[in-house]
C-alpha positions as a Python dict, from the first residue, in 0.01 Angstrom:
ca = {
    (1, 'M'): (0, 0, 0),
    (2, 'H'): (44, 349, -139),
    (3, 'L'): (365, 549, -135),
    (4, 'T'): (415, 846, 93),
    (5, 'S'): (551, 1167, -57),
    (6, 'T'): (901, 1090, 78),
    (7, 'S'): (882, 736, -58),
    (8, 'R'): (777, 870, -399),
    (9, 'V'): (1086, 1090, -418),
    (10, 'I'): (1306, 793, -323),
    (11, 'A'): (1130, 571, -572),
    (12, 'S'): (1188, 825, -848),
    (13, 'Q'): (1558, 850, -766),
    (14, 'L'): (1587, 468, -762),
    (15, 'A'): (1410, 449, -1101),
    (16, 'V'): (1663, 690, -1247),
    (17, 'A'): (1951, 494, -1092),
    (18, 'L'): (1824, 164, -1229),
    (19, 'L'): (1773, 308, -1576),
    (20, 'C'): (2126, 449, -1574),
    (21, 'S'): (2290, 136, -1428),
    (22, 'G'): (2518, -94, -1625),
    (23, 'A'): (2840, -49, -1817),
    (24, 'N'): (2845, 270, -2025),
    (25, 'A'): (2471, 305, -1971),
    (26, 'G'): (2490, 682, -1956),
    (27, 'E'): (2385, 928, -1689),
    (28, 'L'): (2084, 1153, -1671),
    (29, 'L'): (2224, 1504, -1627),
    (30, 'A'): (2122, 1655, -1291),
    (31, 'P'): (1777, 1490, -1259),
    (32, 'G'): (1521, 1725, -1107),
    (33, 'V'): (1751, 2026, -1166),
    (34, 'V'): (1851, 2028, -1532),
    (35, 'S'): (1654, 1728, -1651),
    (36, 'T'): (1293, 1760, -1535),
    (37, 'A'): (940, 1679, -1652),
    (38, 'H'): (971, 1965, -1902),
    (39, 'N'): (1162, 1955, -2232),
    (40, 'E'): (1535, 2015, -2182),
    (41, 'T'): (1786, 2005, -2467),
    (42, 'S'): (2119, 2142, -2588),
    (43, 'A'): (2332, 2146, -2275),
    (44, 'S'): (2669, 2324, -2290),
    (45, 'F'): (2928, 2363, -2013),
    (46, 'T'): (3156, 2658, -1952),
    (47, 'P'): (3526, 2560, -1975),
    (48, 'D'): (3560, 2547, -1594),
    (49, 'R'): (3237, 2348, -1567),
    (50, 'R'): (3108, 2588, -1308),
    (51, 'S'): (2796, 2655, -1514),
    (52, 'V'): (2585, 2461, -1761),
    (53, 'Y'): (2352, 2634, -2010),
    (54, 'F'): (2056, 2453, -2159),
    (55, 'M'): (1718, 2504, -2317),
    (56, 'R'): (1391, 2441, -2134),
    (57, 'G'): (1048, 2455, -2294),
    (58, 'D'): (699, 2311, -2299),
    (59, 'L'): (637, 1966, -2443),
    (60, 'V'): (596, 2096, -2798),
    (61, 'S'): (885, 2342, -2768),
    (62, 'G'): (646, 2625, -2854),
    (63, 'D'): (776, 2834, -2565),
    (64, 'T'): (1145, 2799, -2488),
    (65, 'A'): (1411, 2986, -2298),
    (66, 'I'): (1782, 2944, -2216),
    (67, 'L'): (1856, 2856, -1857),
    (68, 'V'): (2175, 2828, -1656),
    (69, 'A'): (2261, 2618, -1354),
    (70, 'D'): (2565, 2657, -1129),
    (71, 'R'): (2792, 2386, -999),
    (72, 'I'): (2718, 2322, -630),
    (73, 'G'): (2928, 2045, -474),
    (74, 'D'): (2892, 1733, -687),
    (75, 'G'): (2577, 1857, -860),
    (76, 'Y'): (2407, 2163, -999),
    (77, 'G'): (2157, 2413, -859),
    (78, 'N'): (2054, 2781, -863),
    (79, 'V'): (1869, 2734, -1192),
    (80, 'R'): (1760, 3057, -1353),
    (81, 'I'): (1684, 3209, -1693),
    (82, 'A'): (2001, 3338, -1856),
    (83, 'P'): (2024, 3724, -1845),
    (84, 'F'): (1996, 3754, -2221),
    (85, 'S'): (1691, 3526, -2251),
    (86, 'G'): (1331, 3503, -2140),
    (87, 'V'): (1160, 3748, -2376),
    (88, 'W'): (1189, 3581, -2716),
    (89, 'K'): (1190, 3218, -2829),
    (90, 'D'): (1552, 3139, -2750),
    (91, 'S'): (1713, 2795, -2773),
    (92, 'E'): (2021, 2583, -2839),
    (93, 'P'): (2296, 2754, -2638),
    (94, 'H'): (2655, 2668, -2722),
    (95, 'V'): (2955, 2797, -2523),
    (96, 'S'): (3262, 2833, -2745),
    (97, 'P'): (3571, 2621, -2665),
    (98, 'D'): (3748, 2919, -2506),
    (99, 'G'): (3434, 3029, -2317),
    (100, 'K'): (3446, 3382, -2458),
    (101, 'R'): (3125, 3357, -2658),
    (102, 'L'): (2791, 3190, -2611),
    (103, 'F'): (2599, 3127, -2934),
    (104, 'F'): (2225, 3067, -2942),
    (105, 'V'): (1917, 3061, -3162),
    (106, 'S'): (1637, 3321, -3140),
    (107, 'N'): (1338, 3461, -3320),
    (108, 'R'): (1405, 3805, -3174),
    (109, 'P'): (1393, 4105, -3411),
    (110, 'V'): (1713, 4169, -3603),
    (111, 'I'): (1649, 4547, -3561),
    (112, 'D'): (1553, 4697, -3221),
    (113, 'G'): (1184, 4769, -3223),
    (114, 'G'): (1118, 4545, -3523),
    (115, 'S'): (898, 4238, -3550),
    (116, 'S'): (1000, 3892, -3442),
    (117, 'L'): (1140, 3660, -3703),
    (118, 'V'): (883, 3438, -3884),
    (119, 'A'): (954, 3145, -4117),
    (120, 'T'): (728, 2987, -4380),
    (121, 'R'): (748, 2639, -4533),
    (122, 'G'): (459, 2537, -4752),
    (123, 'K'): (142, 2637, -4569),
    (124, 'Q'): (316, 2646, -4231),
    (125, 'R'): (415, 2966, -4050),
    (126, 'F'): (629, 2931, -3740),
    (127, 'P'): (874, 3131, -3532),
    (128, 'G'): (1188, 3196, -3732),
    (129, 'A'): (1542, 3122, -3617),
    (130, 'N'): (1865, 3311, -3659),
    (131, 'L'): (2201, 3273, -3483),
    (132, 'W'): (2311, 3523, -3220),
    (133, 'Y'): (2591, 3539, -2965),
    (134, 'V'): (2687, 3717, -2643),
    (135, 'E'): (3045, 3789, -2543),
    (136, 'R'): (3194, 3736, -2199),
    (137, 'T'): (3280, 4062, -2019),
    (138, 'A'): (3416, 4137, -1675),
    (139, 'S'): (3061, 4176, -1547),
    (140, 'G'): (2901, 3880, -1727),
    (141, 'W'): (2753, 3828, -2075),
    (142, 'G'): (2722, 4134, -2299),
    (143, 'R'): (2441, 4244, -2526),
    (144, 'P'): (2319, 3988, -2784),
    (145, 'V'): (2477, 4032, -3127),
    (146, 'H'): (2310, 3918, -3447),
    (147, 'I'): (2540, 3739, -3695),
    (148, 'D'): (2481, 3952, -4001),
    (149, 'G'): (2545, 3846, -4356),
    (150, 'E'): (2495, 3525, -4543),
    (151, 'V'): (2480, 3294, -4237),
    (152, 'N'): (2147, 3436, -4128),
    (153, 'R'): (2005, 3530, -4468),
    (154, 'V'): (1725, 3271, -4426),
    (155, 'P'): (1497, 3250, -4115),
    (156, 'T'): (1562, 2877, -4060),
    (157, 'V'): (1904, 2852, -3899),
    (158, 'Y'): (1965, 2635, -3597),
    (159, 'N'): (2210, 2448, -3371),
    (160, 'P'): (2533, 2652, -3363),
    (161, 'S'): (2858, 2473, -3281),
    (162, 'V'): (3198, 2639, -3297),
    (163, 'A'): (3548, 2497, -3348),
    (164, 'A'): (3852, 2631, -3166),
    (165, 'N'): (3957, 2833, -3470),
    (166, 'G'): (3615, 3005, -3476),
    (167, 'N'): (3464, 2815, -3769),
    (168, 'L'): (3090, 2801, -3725),
    (169, 'Y'): (2879, 2491, -3794),
    (170, 'F'): (2501, 2490, -3793),
    (171, 'S'): (2197, 2326, -3950),
    (172, 'A'): (1966, 2516, -4179),
    (173, 'H'): (1717, 2494, -4460),
    (174, 'R'): (1861, 2685, -4758),
    (175, 'E'): (1830, 2676, -5134),
    (176, 'D'): (2070, 2384, -5169),
    (177, 'S'): (1920, 2186, -4874),
    (178, 'G'): (1663, 1997, -5074),
    (179, 'A'): (1347, 1911, -4886),
    (180, 'A'): (1529, 1863, -4559),
    (181, 'Y'): (1772, 2041, -4326),
    (182, 'Q'): (2146, 2013, -4380),
    (183, 'V'): (2465, 2098, -4197),
    (184, 'Y'): (2674, 2401, -4303),
    (185, 'R'): (3012, 2544, -4219),
    (186, 'A'): (3098, 2914, -4222),
    (187, 'Q'): (3470, 2986, -4199),
    (188, 'W'): (3583, 3251, -3950),
    (189, 'D'): (3864, 3485, -4070),
    (190, 'G'): (3903, 3661, -3737),
    (191, 'R'): (3651, 3928, -3812),
    (192, 'T'): (3363, 3787, -4013),
    (193, 'Y'): (3208, 3459, -4126),
    (194, 'G'): (3240, 3352, -4486),
    (195, 'A'): (2956, 3217, -4700),
    (196, 'P'): (2813, 2889, -4562),
    (197, 'Q'): (2923, 2572, -4736),
    (198, 'R'): (2708, 2263, -4713),
    (199, 'I'): (2876, 1965, -4542),
    (200, 'E'): (2818, 1637, -4722),
    (201, 'L'): (2727, 1380, -4458),
    (202, 'G'): (2568, 1091, -4645),
    (203, 'T'): (2226, 1053, -4797),
    (204, 'G'): (1994, 994, -4503),
    (205, 'V'): (1665, 813, -4532),
    (206, 'K'): (1468, 1115, -4428),
    (207, 'G'): (1724, 1353, -4568),
    (208, 'N'): (1769, 1554, -4250),
    (209, 'H'): (2113, 1620, -4109),
    (210, 'M'): (2058, 1824, -3795),
    (211, 'D'): (2222, 1950, -3479),
    (212, 'P'): (2594, 1940, -3558),
    (213, 'A'): (2843, 1917, -3273),
    (214, 'I'): (3190, 1984, -3410),
    (215, 'D'): (3508, 1862, -3247),
    (216, 'P'): (3711, 2171, -3147),
    (217, 'Q'): (3991, 2053, -3379),
    (218, 'E'): (3739, 1963, -3653),
    (219, 'R'): (3849, 1596, -3657),
    (220, 'F'): (3490, 1473, -3640),
    (221, 'V'): (3134, 1594, -3628),
    (222, 'L'): (2825, 1451, -3458),
    (223, 'F'): (2474, 1505, -3583),
    (224, 'A'): (2115, 1380, -3558),
    (225, 'G'): (1949, 1202, -3844),
    (226, 'D'): (1857, 865, -3995),
    (227, 'E'): (2104, 699, -4229),
    (228, 'G'): (1889, 389, -4272),
    (229, 'D'): (1978, 215, -3943),
    (230, 'S'): (1814, 449, -3691),
    (231, 'A'): (1634, 268, -3410),
    (232, 'G'): (1405, 564, -3345),
    (233, 'S'): (1278, 869, -3532),
    (234, 'A'): (1631, 1013, -3516),
    (235, 'D'): (1960, 886, -3384),
    (236, 'I'): (2306, 1032, -3322),
    (237, 'Y'): (2575, 972, -3585),
    (238, 'I'): (2946, 1055, -3613),
    (239, 'A'): (3148, 1130, -3923),
    (240, 'F'): (3527, 1151, -3915),
    (241, 'R'): (3733, 1394, -4123),
    (242, 'N'): (3922, 1243, -4417),
    (243, 'A'): (4278, 1336, -4514),
    (244, 'D'): (4140, 1531, -4811),
    (245, 'G'): (3926, 1745, -4582),
    (246, 'G'): (3600, 1567, -4665),
    (247, 'W'): (3392, 1354, -4433),
    (248, 'G'): (3374, 978, -4402),
    (249, 'K'): (3057, 770, -4404),
    (250, 'P'): (2840, 853, -4099),
    (251, 'L'): (2843, 587, -3828),
    (252, 'R'): (2552, 536, -3593),
    (253, 'L'): (2669, 561, -3236),
    (254, 'P'): (2622, 230, -3051),
    (255, 'D'): (2360, 170, -2788),
    (256, 'P'): (2297, 298, -2526),
    (257, 'V'): (2367, 640, -2670),
    (258, 'N'): (2081, 568, -2912),
    (259, 'S'): (1755, 407, -2812),
    (260, 'L'): (1415, 326, -2954),
    (261, 'Y'): (1316, 685, -2881),
    (262, 'L'): (1413, 1019, -3029),
    (263, 'E'): (1777, 1128, -2979),
    (264, 'N'): (1900, 1466, -3107),
    (265, 'A'): (2091, 1781, -3009),
    (266, 'P'): (2431, 1622, -2935),
    (267, 'S'): (2701, 1843, -2779),
    (268, 'L'): (3053, 1780, -2656),
    (269, 'G'): (3142, 1821, -2292),
    (270, 'R'): (3470, 1952, -2160),
    (271, 'D'): (3632, 1609, -2098),
    (272, 'F'): (3768, 1399, -2383),
    (273, 'G'): (3490, 1173, -2512),
    (274, 'E'): (3219, 1338, -2300),
    (275, 'L'): (2897, 1352, -2501),
    (276, 'L'): (2569, 1516, -2403),
    (277, 'V'): (2261, 1399, -2588),
    (278, 'T'): (1894, 1487, -2575),
    (279, 'S'): (1669, 1182, -2548),
    (280, 'M'): (1300, 1113, -2494),
    (281, 'R'): (1362, 764, -2341),
    (282, 'P'): (1118, 707, -2053),
    (283, 'Q'): (1128, 495, -1739),
    (284, 'P'): (1034, 141, -1845),
    (285, 'V'): (689, 26, -1739),
    (286, 'T'): (581, -334, -1681),
    (287, 'F'): (224, -458, -1623),
    (288, 'P'): (48, -527, -1402),
    (289, 'K'): (174, -232, -1198),
    (290, 'P'): (151, -211, -819),
    (291, 'A'): (-172, -43, -715),
    (292, 'Q'): (-146, 332, -740),
    (293, 'D'): (-336, 629, -614),
    (294, 'L'): (-361, 957, -795),
    (295, 'A'): (-55, 1098, -613),
    (296, 'D'): (155, 797, -716),
    (297, 'L'): (54, 840, -1079),
    (298, 'G'): (118, 1210, -1064),
    (299, 'Q'): (465, 1151, -921),
    (300, 'R'): (556, 933, -1215),
    (301, 'L'): (413, 1174, -1472),
    (302, 'D'): (591, 1467, -1311),
    (303, 'S'): (930, 1297, -1305),
    (304, 'P'): (1212, 1351, -1560),
    (305, 'L'): (1152, 1008, -1716),
    (306, 'N'): (796, 1078, -1831),
    (307, 'G'): (887, 1075, -2199),
    (308, 'S'): (984, 1443, -2215),
    (309, 'R'): (1320, 1542, -2357),
    (310, 'N'): (1608, 1516, -2113),
    (311, 'V'): (1985, 1560, -2128),
    (312, 'W'): (2195, 1244, -2095),
    (313, 'R'): (2572, 1217, -2059),
    (314, 'F'): (2781, 938, -2223),
    (315, 'D'): (3144, 852, -2271),
    (316, 'I'): (3256, 788, -2630),
    (317, 'S'): (3629, 816, -2569),
    (318, 'A'): (3693, 452, -2662),
    (319, 'L'): (3517, 496, -3000),
    (320, 'L'): (3721, 808, -3074),
    (321, 'R'): (4047, 633, -2996),
    (322, 'E'): (3949, 340, -3222),
    (323, 'H'): (3933, 594, -3508),
    (324, 'G'): (4266, 759, -3429),
    (325, 'V'): (4129, 1056, -3235),
    (326, 'H'): (4316, 1124, -2909),
    (327, 'E'): (4323, 1394, -2645),
}
């Protein structure tokens, strides 16, 4: 017996509910609205939670844009491309703790009328990446501003995350990065950013330390990488700040935050312990399957849990309290 179109929608919703069931199992963020069959990453709420910004792209992230969805009742809707995006390869939005700035990554020209940014590593040429921001005005977001100076001196700068004091964290490939990407911190003096300083976060099997998400008070930082105990190609880790200002040994976040699949692009929500993570975990499949027609198969492949990147929400408040971090 084949499923009708209505039954297919219900079946998809049930599959999401079953995958998200269980204690601390996590929640798929706005399935079918934010999390879809496309690639979605890097979700960031405004302070009032009325809007969520995120990146959407094709399955290889070759074409990406920043989208925004509005809070409607208990969910989100009115999805649209952000007013400052949609022309260049934009990604990784991050709303500052006070909501006054939204930082993002783009390959757009640094000078009006110039060429788009291009990066080269070895024999590879690919769209470059610099950090930009827009400021909140009475009528919405203002004109994109390029962060000039040392922060964007190289064309491989990603994943902005800002502390409450304005200090800027990001991942980049620079002269002192080695063969991989590393996390950097640029101190904000109220007017400009200082020279980026590399954050030492362990050794890492693959060397990469990517996608920092800084606690607004800089008490801990989350990042994506593999410290030798990753279950997938990358997992989410946390490092707590030491009394001397350094960082403790990275700890892999427990399951189900991490899975056998890729996890990256962590970001902090607006509630204490709220964590947003990008994951490629799919809907489990067992065989033999019930007989399917082409529409049934298409419904599954067009659902959020088709192995594309989606945004998941978790609660790590208990872990933070265990390490002395409180609201």
